[in-house]
C-alpha positions in Angstrom: 1.5 43.5 73.1 1.0 46.1 70.2 2.5 49.5 70.9 1.3 52.8 69.1 4.0 52.9 66.8 3.4 49.1 65.6 -0.1 50.0 64.5 0.1 52.6 61.6 -3.1 54.2 60.6 -2.7 54.7 57.0 -4.1 57.3 55.0 -7.0 56.6 52.6 -4.8 56.3 49.5 -2.3 53.9 51.2 -4.9 52.0 52.9 -7.1 51.7 49.7 -3.8 50.4 47.8 -3.1 47.9 50.6 -6.8 46.7 50.8 -6.7 46.3 46.8 -3.5 44.1 47.3 -5.1 41.9 49.7 -8.3 41.9 47.8 -6.9 41.1 44.5 -5.1 37.9 46.1 -8.5 36.9 47.8 -10.3 37.3 44.4 -8.0 35.4 42.5 -9.5 32.2 44.0 -11.8 31.2 41.1 -8.7 31.6 38.9 -7.0 29.1 41.0 -9.7 26.9 41.1 -10.0 26.9 37.3 -6.3 26.1 37.0 -6.7 23.3 39.8 -9.5 21.9 37.7 -7.3 21.7 34.6 -4.5 20.0 36.5 -7.0 17.5 38.0 -8.3 16.8 34.4 -4.6 16.4 32.8 -2.7 14.8 35.6 -3.9 11.4 36.4 -1.4 10.9 39.3 1.5 13.0 40.7 3.6 9.9 40.3 3.3 10.2 36.5 5.0 13.6 36.6 8.6 13.8 35.7 11.0 12.9 38.4 13.4 15.7 37.6 12.0 19.1 38.6 12.9 21.2 36.0 11.5 18.8 33.5 8.2 18.8 35.7 8.2 22.6 35.4 8.4 22.6 31.5 6.0 19.5 31.4 3.4 21.5 33.5 3.7 24.6 31.5 3.3 22.6 28.3 0.4 20.6 29.7 -1.5 23.8 30.9 -0.8 25.7 27.6 -4.5 25.6 26.4 -5.8 26.7 29.9 -6.9 30.3 29.6 -6.6 30.7 33.4 -3.0 29.5 33.7 -1.3 32.6 32.3 -3.9 34.8 34.3 -2.6 33.1 37.4 0.9 33.7 36.3 0.3 37.4 35.5 -1.6 37.9 39.0 1.3 36.2 40.7 3.9 38.2 38.9 2.1 41.5 39.5 1.5 40.9 43.2 5.1 39.8 43.5 6.4 42.9 42.0 4.0 45.6 43.4 3.6 44.5 47.1 6.7 46.1 48.3 6.3 49.3 46.5 2.9 49.8 47.4 3.5 49.1 51.1 6.3 51.7 50.9 4.3 54.3 49.5 1.5 53.7 52.2 4.1 54.0 54.7 5.6 57.3 53.3 2.5 59.0 53.6 2.3 58.5 57.4 6.1 58.8 57.9 5.7 62.2 59.5 3.2 61.0 62.0 5.4 58.1 62.9 8.7 60.1 63.2 8.3 61.1 66.9 7.1 57.6 67.7 10.5 56.2 66.1 12.4 58.7 68.1 10.8 57.8 71.3 11.5 54.1 70.6 15.2 54.7 70.2 15.2 55.1 73.8 15.2 52.2 76.1 16.7 48.9 77.6 17.5 47.3 74.3 21.0 47.3 72.5 21.7 47.5 68.8 25.1 46.7 67.2 25.6 47.4 63.6 28.6 46.7 61.5 29.2 49.2 58.8 32.1 47.0 57.6 30.1 43.9 57.3 30.9 41.7 54.2 27.6 40.0 53.5 27.7 36.5 52.2 27.0 36.1 48.5 23.8 34.4 48.8 22.3 37.5 50.6 24.3 40.5 49.1 22.4 42.3 46.4 19.5 39.7 46.4 15.8 41.0 46.4 14.3 38.5 48.6 10.4 38.4 48.4 10.9 40.5 45.3 11.0 43.5 47.7 12.3 46.5 45.7 15.9 47.2 46.6 16.1 44.4 48.9 15.9 44.5 52.6 18.1 47.6 52.4 16.1 49.4 49.9 14.3 51.6 52.2 15.2 53.7 55.1 12.5 52.0 57.0 12.4 48.7 55.3 12.1 47.0 58.6 9.0 48.9 59.6 7.4 48.5 56.1 8.2 44.8 56.1 7.3 44.1 59.7 4.1 46.4 60.2 2.5 46.8 57.0 3.5 43.9 54.5 3.5 41.3 57.3 0.4 42.7 59.4 -1.7 44.1 56.8 -1.2 42.0 53.9 0.4 38.5 54.6 -1.5 38.1 58.1 -4.9 38.1 56.3 -4.0 34.7 54.4 -3.0 32.7 57.2 -5.9 30.8 59.1 -4.9 31.0 62.8 -2.6 33.9 62.3 1.0 33.9 61.3 1.9 35.3 64.8 0.0 32.7 66.5 2.4 30.2 64.5 5.4 31.9 65.9 4.2 31.7 69.5 3.3 28.1 68.9 6.8 27.3 67.7 8.6 29.2 70.5 6.5 27.2 73.1 7.5 23.8 71.6 11.0 24.4 73.1 11.2 21.6 75.8 11.8 23.5 79.0 9.4 26.2 80.7 12.4 28.6 81.1 15.7 29.7 79.6 18.5 32.0 81.0 19.8 33.2 77.4 18.2 32.7 74.0 19.6 33.4 70.6 17.3 34.2 67.7 19.1 33.3 64.4 17.9 35.5 61.6 15.7 37.6 63.8 14.6 40.0 61.1 12.1 42.7 62.3 11.6 41.0 65.5 8.4 39.0 65.1 9.7 35.6 66.3 11.9 37.6 68.8 8.9 38.8 70.3 7.3 35.4 70.4 10.3 34.1 72.4 10.2 37.2 74.6 6.7 36.7 75.5 7.0 32.9 76.1 10.1 33.0 78.3 9.8 36.4 79.9 12.7 35.9 82.3 15.3 35.1 79.5 17.9 37.5 78.0 16.9 37.6 74.5 19.6 38.0 71.9 19.2 38.5 68.0 21.3 38.4 65.1 20.3 39.4 61.4 22.4 40.6 58.2 19.9 43.5 57.7 20.6 46.7 59.4 17.1 48.1 58.5 15.4 44.9 60.0 17.4 45.1 63.1 16.6 48.8 63.5 12.9 48.1 63.6 13.5 45.0 66.1 15.3 47.3 68.2 12.5 50.0 68.6 10.0 47.3 68.9 12.1 46.0 72.0 12.4 49.5 73.5 8.8 50.3 73.0 7.8 47.3 74.8 10.7 47.6 77.5 12.6 44.5 76.4 16.4 44.6 76.9 17.0 42.5 73.8 20.7 42.6 72.5 20.6 42.9 68.8 23.7 42.8 66.4 24.2 42.6 62.7 26.1 39.4 62.0 25.6 36.3 59.8 23.8 33.5 61.8 26.3 31.0 60.7 29.4 33.0 61.8 28.8 35.0 64.9 31.2 36.5 67.3 29.7 34.9 70.5 31.8 32.9 72.7 31.4 29.1 72.9 28.5 27.9 75.1 26.9 31.3 75.4 23.1 30.2 75.2 20.7 27.5 76.5 18.5 27.9 73.6 19.1 28.7 70.1 16.4 29.1 67.7 15.1 30.3 64.4 11.9 30.7 62.5 11.3 30.4 58.6 14.5 31.8 57.9 16.5 28.9 56.6 14.9 28.8 53.1 16.6 32.2 52.5 19.9 30.2 52.6 21.7 27.8 50.3 22.6 24.2 51.7 26.1 25.1 52.8 25.0 28.1 54.8 22.1 26.0 56.5 24.5 23.4 57.5 26.9 26.2 58.9 24.0 27.7 60.8 23.4 24.3 62.7 27.1 24.0 63.2 27.2 27.5 64.8 24.2 26.7 67.1 25.8 23.6 68.4 28.9 25.6 69.3 26.9 28.4 70.8 25.1 26.1 73.1 26.0 25.2 76.7 26.1 21.3 77.2 22.4 20.1 77.4 21.0 23.3 75.6 18.3 23.0 73.3 18.0 23.9 69.5 14.5 24.4 67.7 14.5 25.6 64.2 11.6 25.9 61.7 11.2 26.4 58.1 9.1 25.5 55.1 7.5 22.1 54.3 10.4 19.7 53.1 10.0 18.4 49.5 10.5 15.0 50.8 7.2 15.1 52.4 5.2 16.3 49.4 4.1 14.5 46.2 5.4 15.7 42.8 2.5 17.9 42.0 2.7 19.6 45.5 6.4 20.1 45.0 5.8 21.7 41.5 3.2 24.1 43.0 5.5 25.1 45.8 8.6 25.5 43.6 6.7 27.6 41.1 5.5 29.8 44.0 8.9 30.4 45.2 10.0 31.4 41.6 7.1 34.1 41.5 7.9 35.0 45.2 11.4 35.8 44.8 12.8 32.9 46.9 16.1 32.1 45.0 17.3 29.4 47.5 13.9 27.8 48.3 14.5 24.5 46.3 17.8 23.8 47.6 16.8 24.5 51.0 13.5 22.7 51.1 15.3 19.6 49.4 17.8 19.4 52.2 17.2 16.7 55.0 17.4 18.8 58.2 17.2 15.9 60.5 20.3 14.6 59.1 22.1 18.1 59.1 21.2 18.3 62.8 22.8 15.0 63.7 25.8 15.9 61.6 26.3 18.9 63.6 26.3 17.0 66.7 22.8 17.2 68.0 21.1 14.1 69.8 17.3 13.6 70.6 16.5 15.1 67.2 12.8 15.2 66.4 10.9 16.7 63.5 7.2 18.1 63.2 5.2 19.3 60.0 4.2 19.8 57.4 4.1 23.5 58.1 5.9 25.0 59.8 8.5 22.2 59.6 9.9 22.3 63.0 13.3 20.5 63.9 14.4 20.1 67.7 17.5 18.8 69.2 19.8 18.8 72.1 23.4 19.4 72.7 24.9 16.4 74.6 26.0 16.9 78.0 29.8 17.3 78.6 
């Protein structure tokens, strides 16, 4: 379901700028093809690349030093990483006045929002500009809207065959039961996966936590606009204030790569604490490095560096199946490659 305030009608300048961003990414295909051709010529086998990833990055830079397309690809990636947030924010600001009454209306409804002005954000998050978003997730008064409705729907969504939102619905539907009573979305951000959970399990009470106040505000308005009684609060997913055994499903979607390994382990432990006996856990994230060859890992790691993902390597190198079992989960299963989905169950008491 899409409400009017979730479908911004951008002005000509903003729409043209956003379309230019998307078009530039699409038009860079020939550059990528030339780089791939150079790699195919110079790399006989992925297994021949250095085992150490930092050495591999340096080795590939040296190997492709005489490829004219390689620095162009790097320049395009760097420019897109630096500018996508700024351009999207400028496009929003052109229509902010049009959206103001819709925002005000969406602040009335059944959803609740609990912000913590005294929140001490964890070091891995505080001050980090994820995705190279200017100012980070709190860098604009309406960053949740910019991120959720412009960057994701008008940019990122163009490059995912089948749709990034269908992927979220598919993951939500992978939970083993047909219905749940109370669901927690860990790291709910602007509410895209939360929406998939609400649509998949319409009789469940949906609860979401995130560190970003701006993201939570947009999720809150989204819930109100749709008549959903979500309960949203500003908390770290690994250290919530909910009571033991408060949920029968704990879930997350592509949020773990925004955390270092110790925080991810704490998230799984917290999920286990919060689940009632017999409750289900379903988490998803990016493809594991262990499931990729050395060349594919190099591409992913290099892309993460340009994309503003400081914890990607540490996260993608983690064996989430082992983490889940160490947290206490049983019947642990995984499915991949992307999104990589891990499921488990808290044993009956």
